C-alpha positions, 0 to 999 in steps of 0.5 A: 545464360546462367551464372555461377558464383564461386564461394564457400560451400553451404554448411548445414547446421544440425540442432543437438538433441536435448539431453535427458536432464535438460528435458527434465528441467524444461518439464519441471519449469512448465509444471511450476508455471502451471502450478503458480497460475493455478495458485493465483487463480484459486486465490484471486478472491483474496484481493477482490474489492471489499466494502465495509460500513458502519459507525467506526471506532477511531484508533488514531489519525489514519486507522479505524475499526468497523465491526471486526474489520480493521482499516488503514486509510490508504495513501496517508500516514498520520502521527502515531498516537504516542508521537509528539511534535513541536510548535513554538519550541514546545512539545505537544501530542500531535498523535492525539491531535490527529486522532481528534481531527479524524474523530471530528470529521466522522462526528459519529456518522456512518463511514463507508470504506472500500479497498482490496489491499491488506497491509502486513498487519492484515488491515484493509487499506481503504478509501473512506468517507463519512457524510460526503467527506473524503477522510483520507484526503481531508486528513492530509489537506488539514495537515493532520497526516502526510502523503504516503503514496498518494495525496502529494498535492494536498500535502504541498498545500497544507505545508505551504499554509502551515496547517496542522503538524506543518505549523511546527516541527515534526518527524514524519511518522515513518521516520518516527516508527523507525527510530522507535523500533517499529516495523516499517510499512511499505508506502501505498504506491504502485510498488506497495500494491504489488507487495501487498498483492503478492503477500495476500496471494501467497498467505498460507491461511 
């Protein structure tokens, strides 16, 4: 015995056809997505890992030049060359001291740097070593650079032991640049990597 249940009659829903302008917009969006994918795939070589080797010119405590390649040590930030800090109430040229510290680490030996990012100035952001010494890490460990997206644990130890610039008072290099009218540089963390990747992919030249 079949039973029927009273209720409202079933309604049929019909999709309204897309308007002409909606179709054009959809096609345009699809074309834009494919165009973007084409641009990205054509320029992926710009963000491939690069390696540079040689005896460097030490520019300051976190940047060197190897041949024609300018390299910024990734994940750290050293005092600017003209920056001064204070120790026992007296100013001293901490920027020059940081450069001297990096020069001593290199000691005229060949340096090897690898990296794939470039900063806003076109410098390769690299992890660099000389004679088995990790230059990025050691500059922070000895207190002649601060963490800048990496090496936070090393900075904490240097601060605790009052090494390098931590022995006195100083402005973080980023803050010093800001107060002296320099263009701020994004930190070398995940966000910074995304920014640098996009900048390199869509660079015009």
